[in-house]
N, C-alpha and C positions, 0 to 999 in steps of 0.2 A: 330726483328721478334717476333711475338706473339705466345705463346705456345698454342697448342690445349687443349681443356678442357679434363682433365683426363690424359694427357700425363705425364709420369714420376711418376705417383702416384701408390702406391700399393693398391691392392684390399683388402677389409676387410671381404670378404665373408667367408673364412676359419676360421677366428678368431671368428666371431660371432656364427657360428655353434658349434664350440668347446666350447665356453663359455656357450651357451644354454644347451648343453648336460651335462656339469659339474654342472651347476646350478640346473637342474632338478633332477640329481641323488643325490644331497646333501640334499634332503628334509627329514630330520630325526627329529622328534619332540618328546619331552617328556613333561610330566605334571609337575606342580610345586611341587607336592608331591614327584615325582621321583627325581627331582633335589635336593630337600631338603634332601632326604634320602642319595643321593650320597655325598653331602657336609658333612652330619653328620658322615658318615662312614669314610670319608677322615680326618675329624677333630679328630675322635676317634683314628684313627690309627697313625696320625702324630700330636701329641700335641706340640704346640709352633712352632716358626720359625725354618727353616732348617738352621743349622749353620755349620755342618761338611760335608766333602765330602761323608762320608758313609751315612749320612741322605739324602743327595741329590740323591745319587745312589739308595737308597731304594725307595724314592719318584718317581724317574723316572721309576724304575722297576714296581711299583704299577700302575702308569698311563699308562704304556705300555700294560696293560691288556685290556684297552679300545681302541676302534677305534677312529680315528680322528673325525668321524661324531658324535659319542656319546659325546665326550668332547666338541665339538662345540655346540651341542644341549643343554648341561648343561649350558654352558656359555651364550648362547642366552636366555635361559629361566630365568636364574638368572638376567641378565640385564633387561629383560622385566618385571620381578616381582619387582625389586628394583627401576628402573628408569622410565619405560615407562607407566606403568598402575597401578591403585590401586589394592592391593591384593584381589583376589576373591576366590582362592582355598585354601589358607593357612589361617587357623583359629588361633585365639589367643591360644587355648589349644594345638596346634601343637608345640609350643615353650616350651622348658623346663624352669622351673623357676630357677633363679640363686640361688646357695646355700649360 
């Protein structure tokens, strides 16, 4: 016997609507300067690699202040600035000179 087209298959209607809704609500963007400021504050507060459980807990507590959307926006902007396009908004004078 030949199966009818679509018989026994699940519909994808509900999934695509949910996905579209989530994708449109996650549109949070920041500028390169804001991302650089975020990273500088993070580096100033946590110098060096996290080695102990106390340092890890402090880092997690600090990052818990920010929403997931904000952290994803910073990561996306950093990836875009470093890998995907030439720098346009970060100037040479924005970087501190090494001591």
